[in-house]
C-alpha positions in Angstrom: 47.8 1.3 30.0 44.5 2.9 30.9 42.0 0.4 32.4 38.4 1.0 33.3 35.6 -0.9 35.0 31.9 -0.1 34.6 29.6 -0.5 37.7 26.1 -1.8 37.0 23.2 -3.0 39.1 19.6 -2.2 39.9 18.8 1.0 41.7 19.4 1.1 45.5 21.7 -1.8 45.6 24.7 0.3 46.7 26.3 1.1 43.4 27.0 4.8 44.0 27.9 4.1 47.7 30.5 1.6 46.4 31.7 4.2 43.9 32.1 6.7 46.8 34.1 4.1 48.7 36.3 3.4 45.7 37.0 6.9 44.6 36.0 9.1 47.5 34.5 11.3 44.8 31.3 12.0 46.6 28.9 10.6 43.9 25.2 11.1 44.9 23.8 8.1 46.8 20.1 8.5 47.8 17.2 6.2 48.7 15.3 6.5 45.5 15.7 5.0 42.0 17.6 6.9 39.2 19.5 9.1 41.6 22.5 8.7 39.3 21.7 10.2 36.0 25.0 11.4 34.6 27.8 8.8 34.8 30.2 9.2 37.6 33.8 8.6 36.8 36.6 8.1 39.4 40.3 7.3 38.9 41.5 5.2 41.8 45.2 4.6 42.8 45.9 0.9 43.0 47.1 0.1 46.6 50.5 -1.5 46.5 52.7 -1.8 49.6 55.6 -2.9 47.5 55.8 0.5 45.9 55.6 2.2 49.3 58.5 0.2 50.5 60.5 1.0 47.4 59.8 4.6 47.8 61.0 4.4 51.4 64.3 3.1 50.0 64.9 5.6 47.2 63.2 8.7 48.8 62.1 9.8 45.4 60.8 13.3 44.4 57.5 11.6 43.6 55.8 8.3 43.9 53.1 7.3 41.4 50.8 4.4 41.8 49.0 2.6 39.0 45.4 3.5 38.5 42.0 2.0 37.7 39.0 4.0 36.3 35.6 3.2 37.6 32.4 4.4 35.8 29.1 4.3 37.7 25.9 4.6 35.6 22.2 4.9 36.4 20.6 1.8 37.9 18.9 -0.6 35.5 15.4 -1.9 36.0 13.4 -4.7 34.4 12.2 -3.5 31.0 14.9 -0.8 30.7 15.5 -1.9 27.1 11.9 -1.1 26.4 12.1 2.3 28.0 11.2 1.5 31.6 12.7 3.9 34.1 15.4 5.8 32.4 15.8 3.0 29.8 19.2 1.6 29.0 20.4 4.9 27.4 23.3 5.0 29.9 24.8 1.7 28.9 26.6 3.5 26.1 28.8 5.1 28.8 30.4 1.7 29.6 30.8 0.3 26.2 34.5 0.7 26.2 35.3 -0.4 29.7 37.6 -3.4 30.2 35.3 -5.2 32.6 31.9 -4.9 34.3 31.3 -4.9 38.0 27.9 -6.2 39.1 26.8 -4.9 42.5 24.2 -7.3 43.9 22.4 -6.3 47.1 22.6 -8.9 49.9 21.3 -6.8 52.8 17.7 -6.4 54.0 16.7 -2.9 55.1 13.1 -1.7 55.2 14.3 1.9 55.0 16.0 1.3 51.6 13.5 0.6 48.8 14.1 -2.3 46.5 12.6 -1.8 43.0 11.7 -5.5 42.8 10.0 -5.5 46.2 12.4 -8.0 47.8 16.1 -8.8 48.2 17.2 -11.6 45.8 20.6 -11.2 44.3 20.3 -14.1 41.9 17.1 -12.6 40.4 18.7 -9.1 40.3 21.7 -10.6 38.4 19.3 -12.1 35.9 17.6 -8.7 35.4 20.9 -7.0 34.7 22.0 -9.8 32.4 18.8 -9.6 30.4 19.0 -5.8 29.9 22.6 -6.0 28.8 21.8 -8.9 26.5 19.0 -6.9 24.9 21.3 -3.9 24.4 23.9 -6.1 22.8 21.2 -7.7 20.6 20.3 -4.2 19.4 24.0 -3.6 18.5 24.2 -7.0 16.7 21.0 -6.4 14.7 22.3 -3.1 13.5 25.6 -4.7 12.4 23.7 -7.6 10.7 21.8 -5.2 8.5 25.0 -3.6 7.4 26.8 -6.9 6.9 23.9 -8.4 4.9 24.3 -5.6 2.4 28.0 -6.1 2.2 27.6 -9.8 1.7 26.1 -9.1 -1.7 29.3 -7.5 -2.9 31.6 -9.5 -5.3 35.0 -10.8 -4.4 36.9 -10.6 -1.1 34.6 -8.0 0.4 31.6 -10.2 0.0 33.3 -13.3 1.3 34.5 -11.5 4.4 31.0 -10.2 5.0 29.5 -13.6 4.7 31.9 -15.0 7.3 31.0 -12.2 9.6 27.4 -12.8 9.1 27.7 -16.4 10.2 29.2 -15.2 13.5 26.6 -12.5 14.0 23.8 -15.1 13.5 25.5 -17.2 16.2 25.6 -14.2 18.5 22.0 -13.3 17.9 20.8 -16.8 18.6 22.6 -16.8 21.9 21.5 -13.4 22.9 17.9 -14.2 21.9 17.9 -16.9 24.6 19.5 -14.6 27.2 23.0 -16.1 27.0 25.7 -13.4 27.4 28.4 -13.3 24.7 31.1 -14.3 27.3 29.2 -17.6 27.8 28.8 -18.4 24.2 32.1 -20.3 23.8 33.7 -18.0 21.2 37.2 -18.6 19.9 39.9 -16.0 20.4 39.6 -15.2 16.7 35.9 -14.7 17.0 36.3 -12.5 20.0 38.9 -10.4 18.1 36.6 -10.1 15.1 33.9 -8.7 17.4 36.2 -6.3 19.3 34.9 -3.2 17.5 31.3 -3.9 18.5 32.2 -3.3 22.2 29.5 -5.8 23.3 28.7 -5.4 27.0 28.1 -9.1 27.7 31.4 -10.0 26.1 33.3 -8.3 29.0 34.5 -10.2 32.0 32.5 -9.7 35.2 33.4 -9.1 38.8 30.6 -9.7 41.3 30.2 -7.6 44.5 28.0 -9.0 47.2 27.0 -5.8 49.1 26.2 -6.6 52.8 25.3 -4.6 55.9 27.6 -4.1 58.8 25.6 -6.6 60.9 26.5 -9.3 58.3 30.2 -8.8 58.7 31.9 -11.9 60.0 28.9 -14.1 59.0 29.5 -14.0 55.2 30.3 -17.8 55.0 26.9 -18.8 56.3 24.8 -16.0 54.8 22.2 -17.4 52.3 22.1 -14.2 50.2 25.9 -14.0 50.0 26.0 -17.7 49.0 23.8 -16.9 46.0 26.4 -14.5 44.7 29.4 -16.8 45.5 27.7 -19.7 43.7 27.0 -17.5 40.6 30.6 -16.4 40.5 31.9 -20.0 40.9 29.6 -21.3 38.2 31.0 -18.7 35.8 34.6 -19.0 37.0 34.3 -15.3 37.8 35.7 -13.2 40.7 33.5 -12.4 43.8 34.1 -9.9 46.6 32.0 -9.6 49.7 31.9 -6.1 51.3 29.8 -3.6 53.1 29.8 -0.6 50.8 28.4 1.8 53.4 31.2 0.9 55.8 33.8 1.2 53.1 32.5 4.7 52.3 32.8 5.6 55.9 36.4 4.4 55.9 37.3 6.7 53.0 36.0 9.7 54.9 38.4 9.1 57.8 41.9 10.6 58.1 44.4 7.8 57.1 45.7 7.4 60.7 42.2 6.6 61.9 41.4 4.0 59.3 43.2 1.0 60.7 41.6 1.3 64.2 38.2 1.7 62.5 38.7 -1.4 60.4 39.7 -3.4 63.5 36.6 -2.1 65.3 34.3 -3.7 62.7 36.3 -6.9 62.3 38.1 -6.1 59.0 41.8 -6.5 58.2 41.9 -4.3 55.1 39.6 -2.0 53.1 37.3 -3.6 50.5 38.9 -1.4 47.9 42.1 -3.5 48.2 40.1 -6.7 47.6 38.2 -5.1 44.6 41.5 -4.0 43.0 43.2 -7.3 43.4 40.2 -9.2 42.1 40.0 -6.8 39.1 43.7 -7.5 38.3 43.1 -11.2 38.5 40.0 -10.9 36.3 41.8 -9.0 33.6 45.0 -11.0 33.8 47.1 -8.0 34.9 50.3 -7.6 36.8 52.6 -4.7 38.0 56.3 -3.8 37.3 58.1 -0.9 38.8 60.5 1.8 37.6 62.6 3.2 40.5 65.0 6.0 41.2 65.6 9.1 43.2 63.4 11.2 40.8 60.5 8.8 40.7 59.2 5.4 41.8 56.3 4.3 39.8 54.1 1.3 39.3 53.0 0.3 35.8 50.3 -2.1 34.7 50.8 -4.7 32.0 49.1 -7.9 30.9 50.6 -11.2 32.1 52.7 -12.7 29.4 53.9 -9.4 28.0 57.5 -9.2 27.0 60.0 -6.5 27.9 59.5 -4.3 24.8 55.8 -4.2 25.4 56.3 -3.2 29.0 58.6 -0.4 27.8 56.0 0.7 25.4 53.6 1.4 28.3 56.0 4.1 29.5 56.5 5.6 26.0 56.1 4.2 22.5 59.7 5.3 21.7 60.9 2.9 24.4 59.3 0.0 22.6 60.3 1.1 19.1 63.9 1.5 20.0 64.2 -1.2 22.7 67.7 -2.5 23.2 67.6 -4.3 26.5 66.4 -4.0 30.1 68.1 -4.2 33.5 65.8 -6.3 35.6 65.8 -7.1 39.3 63.2 -8.3 41.8 61.6 -5.8 44.2 62.0 -8.1 47.3 65.7 -8.8 46.5 66.4 -5.1 46.2 64.8 -4.5 49.6 66.7 -7.4 51.1 70.1 -6.2 49.9 69.4 -2.5 50.1 70.8 -1.2 46.8 71.2 -1.8 43.1 74.9 -1.9 43.6 74.6 -4.8 46.0 72.3 -6.6 43.6 74.9 -6.1 40.8 77.7 -7.4 43.0 75.6 -10.5 43.8 74.7 -11.1 40.1 71.0 -10.5 40.9 70.7 -7.6 38.5 70.1 -9.2 35.1 70.3 -7.9 31.6 67.3 -9.1 29.5 66.5 -8.9 25.9 63.4 -8.7 23.7 62.1 -12.2 24.6 62.1 -11.6 28.3 58.6 -12.2 29.8 57.9 -9.6 32.5 57.1 -11.0 36.0 54.9 -9.4 38.6 57.1 -7.3 40.9 60.0 -6.8 38.5 61.9 -3.5 38.8 63.1 -2.5 35.3 65.5 0.1 33.7 65.1 0.2 29.9 67.8 1.0 27.4 66.6 2.2 24.0 67.7 4.1 20.9 65.5 6.0 18.5 
């Protein structure tokens, strides 16, 4: 399943630098507002040491990791919805992403201009929230005008339109007060009814506290970082603290040099790994594997999905003609060394249509179409 995350924030907070770190795509990153005009899109392999170990066992022709797509758009400024700066014209580029990543600047550097004149991540978050709310309000108002006309129709069409109008009025009232859609307490049915509007503030949010190298190791006591941590905690959201400039440097190094560099700055892993894990938690995702000598591959599914749905991620025919799945745990496979050994020990199971996929499952699907 294709998954994407939109990166938003004010200019000069480290958005494009973080994008470079995530994708190593070389997106422009300069010390002036609106450096990013066209959206940058990067497809990032999801780090997973389990897949690497499975590949060591099978020695496949190819190893394919799951991927996430990141979309970096122009920085927003206060008043963007009214045409300030480049306006909010670029928000359309992230309408269909699965989640939004807020980059909030937590470093002070006189050489890097801040459009608001000072570093205050909580204020910056409010600015971004406001601009996204105003963009959603514009979308809701357009839909209301159309729905008001439909509500005058007789019969079922009119009744459905009237019900939708009630929901749209609720959304408008919340957005008018600056309340993001995700914080409006909508039911699952209401969220489903709004899906085709692709509202920006309805999407889950991951917060990034972007710090400088000198702040590494001091994150727990840093007042600016605490602002972001508190925001995320209040919203039950995910928060990752990282130094985007350092992360971008790491990606420029040859792989053998990365671990020593990480150790030299007091890090145990790249921030990319933290961002990806947080993104998976935020979106309720997990991984299963298909393994063999031809290919070892990681696949992304929603938690709670059943075996046929997982099969459908590989090919729709697999789901349509699903018969059963052979299932075994990745760690048990590595412990015993082969599928034959698993079968002898009774640890290779045959599961049917009601089986709920677990994170780390290895699966062979049987189907007939």
